N, C-alpha and C positions, 0 to 999 in steps of 0.2 A: 747623798741626795743633792741634786742640782736643780734650781729653778731657773727657767729661761724666759726672758720677756723680750718680745720683738717690737720694733717700732720702725716708723719710716714709710709705711705703705700709704697708698693714696690713689688718686686719679690723675693720669697723665696722658697726653696725646702721643700718638705713634711717633717714634723718632726721639722722644724725650728720654729723660734720665730720672732715676730714683736711687736713693741709697738706703738700704735696710740695715738696721742694727739689732744685735741680739746681746742683751746684757745677762750675764750669768750671776748667780747668787754667791758664788765662791770663785776662787782662783781657777782659771782655766789652764794654768800651766801644766797640770797633771792630766788634763782631759786628752785622751788619745786623738780624737778627731771631732771636729765640729763641722756642721754643714747646714745647707739650706735645701729644703724640699718644697715642692709646691703641688697643690691639688686644684684642678679646675673642676667646675660643675660636671658631674657625670663621668669623671675620669678618676683613675687611680692616682695616688700620691706618687710623685716621681722625684728622683734626685736632680737637683740643680747644680750644686757645687759642694765640695768638701775641702777641708784643710786639716792636715795632721798637726800634732804638736811640734813636729820638725819643720813645718811650713810647706809641706808638699801639698799641691792642690790637684783637684780633679774636677772636670766640668762635663756636664751633658753636652752632647754634640750640638744641640739646638741653641746653646747659649755661648759657646766658645767664641772668643773674640769680642763679645759684647758685655759679658758680666765678669766681674773680678771679685773674688773672695779674699778677705784678709782678716787677721786676728791681732788684737792688741792685748797681750798678756798682762800688761800693767793695769789696764782698765777692765779686764775680764769681759772683753767684748769681741764679737765677731761682726764683720760688716760684709754686705753684698752690694757692690756698686754695679748698677744696671744701666746700661746705655743702649741707644738705638732700640728702644723698646718697641715691641710689635703687639698687635691685639691678641695674638696667641700666647703672649706671656701673662695674660690675665689669669689670676688664680689667687688662692690663699697661700701665702708663703710661711713655712714653718722652720723654725730653728731646731737643730738636733745636736745633742752632745753624746758621745760614746765614751764610756769608761770601761775598757776591755778587761781590766783586772777583776772586775766584779760582774762582768757581762751585763752592764746596766746601760740603758739608752733612755735619754730624756728628751722631752718635746716641749716647745713653747706653745702658747695658745693660738698663734698664727696672726698674720697681718694681711689685709686684703690689698692686692695690687690690681688696678683696673687700667687697661690701656685702650683708649678710644681711637677709632680709625678716622 
């Protein structure tokens, strides 16, 4: 079992930056992949970025070059640095952890990001 707690969301103007953090309740060293997803009102949840235990990253086309995902195994934390934010980035951002050995996927409660134009 893994509990995930997101933080760092808020209101920012277009062009600004925010850094989201996801703290896990246990060591993330053995978690195969962690990621960030987002869900805007009236839309489906979509992948933003993922990072594997080996450090391999993957990004949605819409955020490439603007967002950076990183993980700190020593602090059991994953970060999402968001720059050049756009109003269309407005959504609730969710942290996700995948433990493939037991086919388990965990979600945080989400943090709101609002980008004003």
